[in-house]
Steps between C-alpha positions, in 0.01 A plus 500: 500500500363849448143468376507815287565412139796684353431742216550395140797734454759362736815690595757343730800653678828309516692560825835376635459452876825313554791403270601732219423398146826629353712224654307231311700393196180417311315815610465673163377186327262409782351850516437497124332159520286600799393821327404297195279269708313798646467675164376184328226476763404869474620574852642850542797547734748748638796489740559635847759773549762260632410194291839527330681652796822372649625548852752222552301176465165680547283712272507794743497596864229348717321834492514517119375146454219548751403826332471323164259246648290767669485709181376197310223438752398868501492541121135458396600411143695194614287186527769255609859502623759244386840460667797484266664214692601398850830536683564483873402833653127565475485501878679837486166650398264366764533795740465751215172395337167668578276196548192712566543685171548171318180366656311795347660453158454128444655354186673174411868487599704220340836345579685197630838404647611776743176687423337231717580733791292783353218278376430358845544817705313734263215250474454456874571853621305673220228234485530452126587200286840487334613251238789254502622357174588765247778752456620704204849378411463130568127432501430698183845546346652154554234237557175625348317291242134484405438344844614813686326733255168318543518526880603867489227592252232316691590681818566854374224515241228280649578540869514121532789308650518163324676187611637336188724192515810562290531203262878543492562435871485193720173363631378648827593256772381406848763493774268469801131447414219712634313822438515851640348846467645835600671823394793466260833619641862437409709497185877473499594304813819696571322835464193396699728382781644853529164615635448233764546633851501865389225759542404415141459127563209395272395213727468742792320769301247261345417287806257276306523179294742518208648297216872547430654500154874443519768498231867599475806517280858386550473410870672203658255233611634529853396867503160420351440242772601748772257761366216249474570404859497869598150529354384187682634642828310828458245554776228558239579189297193333648297725267668358189251307287740382232823555310551516125859452389591668172817500294831465684723606214865391525430352845454138400809436288772536765706183497580477869132526586348294219402219735190691617236695310323822597179301530662251735637784713156658529341168589762440768443843656119506487396134513348534848334838436172370355505742205487423127808569290511500120753584228394745228801607298329788318598718797838667544826572321588392146149378416182641355287581800144460607411833660421446870294762692697580816243598761226332298310196618526160342495130556680199369487126537738224409472126503706269283509632144217748563605852602252787472539871570220756521486876563193605699 
């Protein structure tokens, strides 16, 4: 986490790095609700040029979307950047971003889902910390309650990233006991997997101990198992010090696969890997999120009913 405390007057820029907002049936309502959350917490905001753009299923060309991100990092008045939502095509932007310029204009960059791609690559190539667990439409417009507002306020106004158990979600659970310490990587499993084996592979770029956070939405359990196995087969998996499974929204209700849980799948894949695995459902789609510092260091331990998470 950046040590410099953010100024009292906070202004954030909302960008759309992937899917266009206009295709969302709830867009108008969600934008109004998200704006209200920011206003109620005295957080100023504005929108990128192509926030509301539409080019087929995207908010703009790759060049336009990348330009919006770079403008947000360059603008000295902007203290944080929040993605509008995810999509599928953030990897369009990876060759177009100026990672050196970003490294000289450090500021919090938030997102989840497909934005996982940008969070991991920007963090590692620009040597800054990015933040998984909050976007504009769904994090602020759909799911936000006092829980989200408290976390956002604590971070933006006090410069402190709190870990607060959401009383409305399931207990944190141990899958494989143990403890681990390392750099946080990951996010949406499907999106993170897009990077593996490419020149933007986070496990190759980092080359030091890491903790993976993994969540997803709407995937078949067979696909989830194949992607977990892909991670285990990575040549840098020996540096993994633990895995935290988040929400797997609409992945656990499929009738033909209801004989096995996500937790059982993970245990089957990683049982012989000697790493701790826990379930913390305040991470991912369709839930109120803990904000996780991608590129930041942390540790966690899990044993029986005791699961602890700490940012260092």
